[in-house]
C-alpha positions, -999 to 999 in steps of 0.1 A, spaced: -810 442 409 -828 438 445 -843 471 439 -857 466 405 -870 437 415 -886 456 443 -901 480 414 -884 509 429 -868 542 410 -839 562 428 -858 592 442 -838 626 443 -844 621 481 -831 584 483 -796 596 486 -784 583 520 -754 571 502 -729 600 486 -695 597 477 -671 622 495 -654 651 472 -622 631 463 -646 599 455 -623 574 482 -651 567 503 -691 572 506 -708 592 536 -742 584 547 -768 606 562 -805 595 568 -826 562 574 -825 532 561 -859 508 566 -884 491 552 -900 523 541 -868 532 518 -848 505 514 -860 499 477 -852 534 463 -819 541 487 -807 508 474 -813 518 441 -797 553 444 -766 537 455 -759 513 426 -762 544 405 -731 558 429 -695 546 417 -680 526 440 -654 539 467 -621 540 456 -607 532 489 -642 508 496 -650 523 527 -685 531 537 -687 555 569 -721 546 582 -719 573 614 -749 591 595 -773 565 593 -798 576 617 -823 548 622 -823 515 611 -843 476 609 -830 445 596 -839 463 557 -805 481 566 -787 449 570 -800 433 537 -791 467 521 -754 468 532 -754 432 522 -763 438 489 -739 467 488 -711 446 499 -718 418 471 -717 444 442 -683 455 457 -671 421 461 -683 413 419 -666 446 412 -632 442 428 -638 466 451 -645 451 483 -667 475 510 -657 481 544 -682 495 564 -668 518 592 -686 538 619 -715 515 619 -745 529 644 -749 504 675 -784 493 663 -769 486 631 -742 465 648 -766 447 669 -787 437 643 -757 421 622 -750 405 650 -787 395 655 -790 378 625 -753 364 628 -732 384 599 -715 415 620 -681 400 608 -690 405 570 -690 440 573 -658 440 598 -643 473 610 
């Protein structure tokens, strides 16, 4: 919904999140910043939630505060659909931002 409000359509290159081959977790690659947060969120909304609820974040290469907001939106989607998401292997910069905003406990590892 946030992506729709931003007028973002998911372009092919917005696939920061992708399902693992067995669908049990999401894997990541690329940046999550103000520049691409809308399209990245829209693309992630199109993916089925990971069966285990695990989102492996070690492939995220660059972040700003938009990344925190995006992960919170994904966390909310998981909760609404009965698949709580857990973000693991978060990059240090993302962990630092989450702590700065006081939401580090929400992500959980």
